[in-house]
N, C-alpha and C positions, 0 to 999 in steps of 0.2 A: 606615203612616206615609209621608207624602209626602216624598220626597227630592228634592234639587235637580237631579238628572240630570247631575251633573258626572262627568268621566271619571277613572279610575284612583284609586279610594280605596285607601289602603294604611296599614298601621300602626294599624288599628282596635283600640281598647282599651276596656275596661269599668271603671268606677269603682264598686265595691260600696258605698262610703260614701254616694254621691249617687244611686246606681242610674241611671247615665247611661252612654251609649256615645259615644265621641269618634271622629269619622271625618275624618281629614285627607286631602288629595288631592295627588297628584303634579303635576297640571296646573291647580291652582287655589290661590289664596292665602287659604285658609280652612280651618276645622275646623267640622264640623257636630256639634251636641250633640243627642242623642236621649235623652229621659228617659221615654218611653212614657206620660206623663201630660199632656204639653203639646206644642204644636207644636215641631218642630225649631228650634233656634237656630243662628245662625252667628257664629263668632268669626273676625274678619278678622285675617289675618297679613300681615306685610310682603312675603312672597315666596312663590313656588310651590316645588315639589319636596319637599313634605312627605311623608315616607314612613316615619317611625318615631315612636312615642310611648312615654312612660312617665309614671307618676303618682307624685307624693309625696302619699300619702293623708293624712298628718298635717298638712301645710301646704296641702293642696288646690291643688297646682300640677300643671299638665300640661306636660311637656317634649315639644317637637316638633322632630325633626331635619329640617333642610332642606339637601339636598345641593348645590344650585347654588353656594353660597358656603361650604359647610361649617359652617353655623350651627346653633345650638339656640335655639329660641324658648321662653321660659318664660312660661306663661299662668296667670293667677290664675283659678281656676275659680269663685270667688264673684262677682267683678266681671265675668268673661267678657272680660278684656282682657289683652293682652300686657304683661308686666312688664319683661322684659329680653331682650336678644339677646346670646347668647354667640357671638362671631364667629370665623370662620376657624379652625375646629378640625379640619379635614380629614375631615369626614363624607363617606363615599363614596356614590355613587348606588346606590339600590335595595337597601339592606341590610334594610329593612323592620322592624327590631327594635332595641330597646335595653331595658335594665332599670334601674330605680332601686332601690338597696339602702337601706332605711330605717335599717339599722344603722350605716352609715358616711356616709350622705347623698350618695353618689356615683352618677353614671350610668355604666353599662357599655355600650359601643357597639362593635360589630364594626368593625375596621379594614379587613377584607376586604369585598367586595361581589360581588353577582352582577349581571351586566349583559349586554347583547346580545353582547358580545365575549368572554364567559367569566367566570371567577372568579379572584380574586386576594386576597392578604392572609393573614396568619397571626397576628393578634393582636387583643386587645381594647383599646380605649382606656378609661381611667377619667377621668371629668370631675367635678370638684367644682363644682356650679353656683354656690356662694357665692363661691369664690375664683377660679374658672375655671382652676384648675390641672389639668393632664392628666398621665397616666402610661400605661404600656403593660403588658399582661400577654401574654406570648408563649405561644401554644398550639401552634405548629408546623403548624397546618392552618387552613383557612378557617372562622371562626365564622359560622354562618348564622342561628342562633336562640338566644335566651336565655329561660330560665324562672326567675323568682325563687322561692326556696323560702320560703314564708310563715313557718314556725316556725324559721328558721335564718338565719344571717348569710351564707349562700352562695346560689349559683344554679347551674343547669345550663347548659352551653354545648354546643350541637350543631353538628356539621360538616355540610357538604353531601353527605356520603356516609354513613359508618357510625360516626362517632366521637362520644363524649360525654365531657365532663369536668365535675367540680364545682370551682367557684372560690369561695374564701372572700373576706371583705372585706379581707384583707391582701394580696390579689392572688396568692395561692398556689393552685396546682392541688392539690386534696384527693385 
C-alpha cells in the first residue's frame, strides 16, 4: 500500500465494520484511510497535532484528538468529512489514546500526557460528543493507554509503569 510519506503517524486505529485503518498524523492536517481493497484516501482536517483516535461503530464516526488547541474533530466515515469540532477541552500533547464507550456515548481521554519533558496528570476526562459536557475520573496516576472491553460497559486503564484499573461507564474504578 503506497502511503503518503508523512511524519509521525499516531493513534492508528482499525474499524472492523468497514475493514479500514485510520492513520492520523501529528505533523499533518489529515487522516489516511486504508481499506486494503482500494487506494488510500485522505480526510482533510482543520489542524495538525492529531495523535489519538476512537470510533463510534454504530454511528460510523471517527474522533480525532488534536492537542495544539485541545480539540476533538468528529469525522463522518461515510462522507469522509469533518462534522464538528469540539474546541478547547484541554487535550494534552502526545497521549496517543482515547476510547469511545458505546454504552454511555462518551469519550474517555487521558488528562496526563507523555512529552519530551516527562509525564504528568492523574485523571481521565470524559467527554460527551453530543453535548460537549466534560467530567473527570481521578486515577491517582498517569493514564497512558485505554482498552475498551467489547462485552462490557467498562474499559481498562493502564499507567506508564505497572498499574491497571477497570473503569465503568459511571466513572467508578471497579
